[in-house]
C-alpha positions as CSV (number, residue, x, y, z in Angstrom):
1,M,0.0,0.0,0.0
2,S,2.9,2.4,0.7
3,R,3.9,1.9,-3.0
4,L,0.5,3.1,-4.2
5,T,0.4,5.9,-1.7
6,H,3.7,7.2,-3.0
7,V,2.5,7.0,-6.6
8,T,-0.6,9.0,-5.9
9,S,0.9,11.7,-3.8
10,G,2.2,15.1,-4.8
11,R,1.2,17.7,-7.3
12,Y,-0.4,15.3,-9.8
13,A,-2.5,13.3,-7.2
14,P,-6.3,13.2,-7.8
15,P,-8.5,14.4,-4.9
16,A,-9.9,11.9,-2.4
17,P,-13.0,10.2,-3.9
18,A,-16.5,10.7,-2.6
19,R,-16.9,7.0,-2.6
20,E,-14.8,3.9,-3.1
21,L,-16.1,0.5,-3.9
22,T,-15.1,-3.0,-5.0
23,V,-16.7,-4.2,-8.2
24,V,-16.9,-7.9,-8.9
25,S,-16.5,-8.9,-12.5
26,A,-18.1,-11.8,-14.4
27,D,-15.3,-14.2,-13.5
28,G,-15.0,-13.1,-9.9
29,A,-12.1,-10.6,-10.4
30,R,-12.3,-7.8,-7.9
31,L,-11.8,-4.2,-9.3
32,H,-11.1,-1.1,-7.3
33,A,-13.4,1.7,-8.4
34,E,-14.0,5.3,-7.1
35,V,-16.6,8.0,-7.6
36,H,-15.8,11.7,-7.5
37,G,-18.1,14.7,-7.5
38,P,-21.8,15.2,-6.8
39,A,-24.0,12.2,-6.7
40,D,-26.6,13.8,-9.0
41,A,-24.2,15.2,-11.6
42,P,-23.9,13.8,-15.1
43,P,-21.7,10.8,-15.2
44,V,-18.3,10.3,-16.9
45,V,-16.5,6.9,-16.8
46,L,-12.7,6.7,-17.2
47,A,-10.9,3.6,-18.3
48,H,-7.1,3.9,-18.1
49,G,-4.4,2.2,-20.2
50,W,-1.7,-0.5,-19.9
51,T,0.5,-0.1,-16.8
52,C,-1.5,2.8,-15.5
53,S,-4.1,3.3,-12.7
54,T,-6.8,5.7,-11.6
55,A,-4.0,8.1,-10.7
56,F,-3.5,8.7,-14.4
57,W,-6.7,10.6,-14.6
58,A,-5.8,13.2,-11.9
59,A,-6.1,16.2,-14.2
60,Q,-9.5,15.0,-15.5
61,I,-10.8,14.3,-12.0
62,R,-9.7,17.6,-10.5
63,D,-11.4,19.6,-13.2
64,L,-14.5,17.5,-14.0
65,A,-15.5,16.5,-10.5
66,A,-16.6,20.0,-9.7
67,D,-19.8,19.5,-11.8
68,H,-19.7,15.9,-13.0
69,R,-19.9,12.5,-11.4
70,V,-16.5,11.0,-12.4
71,I,-16.2,7.2,-12.1
72,A,-12.7,5.8,-12.5
73,Y,-11.5,2.2,-11.9
74,D,-8.3,0.2,-11.9
75,Q,-8.0,-2.4,-14.7
76,R,-7.4,-5.9,-13.3
77,G,-3.9,-6.2,-12.1
78,H,-3.4,-2.5,-12.1
79,G,-3.5,0.0,-9.2
80,R,-5.5,-1.4,-6.4
81,S,-7.2,-4.1,-8.5
82,P,-5.6,-7.6,-7.8
83,A,-4.1,-9.5,-10.6
84,S,-6.1,-12.1,-12.3
85,P,-5.1,-15.2,-14.4
86,E,-7.7,-14.1,-17.0
87,C,-6.0,-11.5,-19.2
88,T,-8.1,-11.2,-22.4
89,T,-10.1,-8.5,-24.2
90,R,-13.2,-10.4,-23.2
91,A,-12.2,-9.9,-19.5
92,L,-11.6,-6.1,-20.2
93,A,-15.2,-5.9,-21.6
94,D,-16.6,-7.9,-18.7
95,D,-14.9,-5.5,-16.3
96,L,-16.2,-2.4,-17.9
97,E,-19.7,-3.8,-18.0
98,A,-19.4,-4.6,-14.3
99,V,-18.3,-1.1,-13.4
100,L,-21.2,0.4,-15.4
101,A,-23.7,-1.9,-13.7
102,H,-22.4,-1.1,-10.2
103,T,-22.0,2.7,-10.6
104,L,-24.9,3.7,-12.9
105,E,-28.6,3.5,-12.4
106,P,-30.6,1.3,-14.9
107,G,-31.0,3.3,-18.1
108,E,-28.5,6.0,-16.9
109,R,-26.2,7.1,-19.7
110,A,-22.6,8.3,-19.4
111,V,-19.7,9.6,-21.5
112,I,-17.1,6.8,-21.5
113,V,-13.5,7.8,-22.0
114,G,-10.8,5.3,-22.8
115,H,-7.1,5.9,-23.0
116,S,-4.8,3.4,-24.8
117,M,-5.8,-0.1,-23.4
118,G,-8.9,1.7,-21.9
119,G,-9.9,2.6,-25.5
120,M,-9.4,-1.0,-26.5
121,T,-11.6,-2.0,-23.5
122,V,-14.4,0.2,-25.0
123,M,-13.9,-1.5,-28.4
124,A,-14.1,-4.9,-26.8
125,A,-17.3,-4.0,-25.1
126,A,-18.9,-2.2,-28.1
127,A,-21.5,-4.9,-28.9
128,R,-22.3,-5.7,-25.3
129,P,-25.9,-4.9,-24.3
130,R,-25.0,-3.3,-21.0
131,F,-22.4,-1.1,-22.6
132,R,-24.9,0.0,-25.2
133,A,-27.5,0.7,-22.6
134,H,-25.2,3.0,-20.7
135,A,-22.9,4.6,-23.3
136,A,-24.1,8.0,-24.5
137,A,-20.9,9.0,-26.2
138,V,-17.2,7.9,-26.2
139,L,-13.9,9.7,-26.3
140,L,-11.0,7.6,-27.4
141,C,-7.5,8.9,-26.5
142,S,-4.3,7.6,-28.0
143,T,-5.5,4.1,-28.9
144,G,-5.8,1.6,-31.7
145,S,-7.6,-1.6,-32.6
146,S,-5.0,-3.9,-34.2
147,R,-1.3,-4.1,-35.5
148,L,-0.1,-2.3,-32.3
149,V,3.4,-3.8,-32.3
150,A,3.9,-3.6,-36.1
151,E,3.0,0.1,-36.1
152,A,4.8,1.1,-32.8
153,R,7.8,3.4,-33.2
154,V,9.4,2.9,-29.8
155,L,12.5,1.5,-31.4
156,P,14.3,3.8,-34.0
157,L,14.3,1.1,-36.7
158,R,12.8,0.8,-40.1
159,A,9.3,-0.7,-40.2
160,G,9.3,-4.5,-40.9
161,G,9.8,-7.9,-39.3
162,P,12.9,-7.2,-37.2
163,R,11.4,-4.1,-35.6
164,T,8.1,-5.8,-34.9
165,W,10.0,-8.8,-33.3
166,L,12.2,-6.6,-31.2
167,T,9.3,-4.3,-30.1
168,A,7.2,-7.2,-29.0
169,R,10.0,-8.4,-26.7
170,V,10.8,-5.0,-25.3
171,L,7.2,-4.2,-24.5
172,A,6.6,-7.7,-22.9
173,S,9.9,-7.7,-21.0
174,R,9.7,-9.2,-17.5
175,A,12.6,-7.0,-16.4
176,P,11.8,-4.8,-13.3
177,L,11.6,-1.1,-14.1
178,G,13.2,-0.2,-10.8
179,P,13.1,3.2,-9.0
180,V,12.2,6.4,-10.9
181,T,15.6,7.8,-11.6
182,P,16.6,10.6,-14.1
183,V,17.5,7.9,-16.6
184,A,14.2,6.2,-16.1
185,R,12.3,9.5,-16.6
186,R,14.2,10.1,-19.9
187,I,13.4,6.6,-21.1
188,L,9.7,6.9,-20.3
189,K,9.5,10.4,-21.8
190,Y,11.1,9.2,-25.0
191,A,8.8,6.1,-25.3
192,T,5.5,7.6,-24.2
193,M,5.4,11.4,-24.2
194,G,6.1,14.4,-26.4
195,P,9.4,16.3,-26.2
196,G,7.7,19.3,-24.7
197,S,6.1,17.5,-21.7
198,A,6.5,19.3,-18.4
199,P,8.8,17.6,-15.9
200,Y,6.0,17.1,-13.4
201,M,4.0,15.3,-16.0
202,V,6.9,13.0,-16.8
203,E,7.4,12.4,-13.1
204,A,3.8,11.6,-12.5
205,C,3.6,9.1,-15.5
206,A,6.9,7.5,-14.5
207,R,5.7,6.8,-10.9
208,I,2.4,5.4,-12.2
209,V,4.0,3.1,-14.8
210,H,6.8,2.0,-12.5
211,A,4.2,1.0,-9.9
212,C,2.7,-1.6,-12.2
213,P,3.8,-5.1,-11.3
214,R,6.1,-6.5,-13.9
215,A,4.1,-9.8,-14.2
216,V,1.0,-7.7,-15.0
217,R,2.9,-5.6,-17.5
218,H,4.2,-8.7,-19.2
219,A,0.8,-10.5,-19.3
220,W,-1.1,-7.5,-20.8
221,A,1.7,-6.7,-23.3
222,R,1.2,-10.2,-24.7
223,V,-2.5,-9.6,-25.1
224,L,-1.9,-6.2,-26.8
225,A,0.6,-7.8,-29.2
226,Q,-2.1,-10.1,-30.5
227,L,-4.9,-7.5,-30.5
228,D,-7.6,-7.5,-33.2
229,L,-10.6,-5.4,-32.3
230,D,-11.3,-4.1,-35.8
231,Q,-14.8,-5.6,-35.6
232,G,-15.4,-3.9,-32.3
233,V,-14.7,-0.6,-33.9
234,R,-17.3,-1.2,-36.5
235,E,-19.8,-2.1,-33.7
236,L,-19.1,1.0,-31.6
237,D,-22.4,2.4,-32.6
238,V,-22.4,5.6,-30.4
239,P,-21.0,9.1,-31.2
240,T,-17.3,8.8,-30.8
241,E,-14.6,11.5,-30.6
242,I,-10.8,10.7,-31.1
243,V,-7.7,12.5,-29.7
244,A,-4.2,11.5,-30.8
245,G,-0.7,12.9,-30.5
246,T,1.4,13.3,-33.6
247,A,4.5,12.3,-31.6
248,D,2.9,9.1,-30.2
249,R,5.4,6.2,-30.5
250,L,3.2,3.6,-29.0
251,T,0.0,4.2,-31.0
252,P,1.0,6.5,-33.9
253,P,-1.7,8.6,-35.6
254,V,-2.2,5.9,-38.3
255,H,-4.3,4.1,-35.7
256,A,-6.5,7.1,-34.9
257,R,-7.0,7.7,-38.6
258,A,-8.1,4.1,-39.2
259,L,-10.5,4.4,-36.3
260,A,-12.0,7.6,-37.7
261,A,-12.6,5.9,-41.0
262,A,-14.2,2.8,-39.6
263,L,-16.4,4.1,-36.8
264,P,-20.1,4.2,-37.5
265,H,-20.6,7.6,-35.8
266,P,-17.3,9.5,-35.8
267,L,-17.5,13.0,-34.4
268,G,-13.9,14.0,-35.3
269,L,-10.2,13.3,-34.9
270,T,-8.1,15.9,-33.1
271,E,-4.4,15.4,-33.8
272,L,-2.2,17.3,-31.3
273,P,1.1,18.4,-32.7
274,G,4.1,17.3,-30.7
275,M,2.1,15.4,-28.1
276,G,2.9,11.8,-27.3
277,H,0.9,8.8,-26.0
278,M,-0.2,10.3,-22.7
279,T,-2.6,12.8,-24.1
280,P,-4.9,13.1,-21.0
281,V,-1.8,14.1,-19.0
282,E,0.0,16.1,-21.7
283,A,-3.1,18.1,-22.9
284,P,-5.5,18.0,-20.0
285,E,-7.4,21.2,-20.9
286,L,-8.2,20.0,-24.4
287,V,-9.2,16.5,-23.2
288,N,-11.3,17.9,-20.4
289,G,-12.9,20.2,-22.9
290,K,-13.8,17.4,-25.2
291,I,-15.4,15.4,-22.3
292,R,-17.4,18.5,-21.3
293,E,-18.6,19.0,-24.9
294,L,-19.7,15.3,-25.1
295,V,-21.6,15.5,-21.8
296,A,-23.3,18.7,-22.9
297,A,-24.4,17.2,-26.2
298,Y,-25.2,13.7,-25.4
299,V,-26.0,13.5,-21.6
300,T,-27.5,16.8,-20.6
301,G,-28.3,18.3,-24.0
302,T,-29.3,17.1,-27.5
303,P,-27.2,15.1,-30.0
304,E,-27.7,17.8,-32.6
305,A,-25.4,20.1,-30.5
306,A,-22.4,18.0,-31.4
307,G,-22.9,18.3,-35.1
308,A,-22.3,14.6,-35.7
309,D,-22.5,14.6,-39.4
310,G,-19.3,12.6,-40.2
311,P,-15.6,12.5,-39.5
312,E,-13.7,15.7,-39.2
313,R,-9.9,15.9,-39.0
314,I,-8.6,18.8,-36.9
315,K,-5.1,19.6,-35.9
316,E,-4.6,21.9,-32.9
317,G,-2.3,22.5,-30.0
318,S,-3.1,21.9,-26.4
């Protein structure tokens, strides 16, 4: 517990939740979940990515919880959710459905936000009845549906078989990450963040990622290496916004563009120049603004307010 306390302390720590609960998934896996903000406010559900935790969403929680009910949970094996032998995209979908069932009223609809593996969680759950019953709109941040290892640019090599082979082994390494040192921060920044990321952002992300148990990191890396959720994208039949960083080495913009082309109801793709993979941390104001717009249009307002008439590609700064 001291390890987690250390991770979630300091400038980038989220506020204390209004409520904490344990959600039991379909296979009995126990998930830590927390609720921030007023109980009667419009709901937003946050699903974090590989090697992260609820602490990743600190900037979103601090801003949105003033007038939204923000629900965040630790993916199985991450944060305060115990590891599980079941590491599959089906389990990710089961977990999201369980969180929705335990934190939302029957028929209550929310904006669901997924970053990286959290976005893949949304794609995996896209055809599920409970997901469809509760999802008013979706925001996908820095994610993809397939060919993750083949398209990754973590290693400065030419695309092809050797790079794919080496990338798979680097991402699935069982080696301990060790303490957060200056060298560790530089490595994490290179692999996951844009060159202009503020030092406190790099520090926060490093502490979160380094806290992920190496066995969990390895197990989910193997799942992501074999990922194929292209059908889930086509079944994501709710208004969906996409945010991606142009300097993302883990899920380069090619993934975001493919999502925008395949989604049934794309609202737009915002490409952030110079931003890396950790867009909710690197560009919190923009991401928070997108969430607020989706809530206003699809939870508290009318769908017409979003102008969902097809994909739109936008490039803007943070």
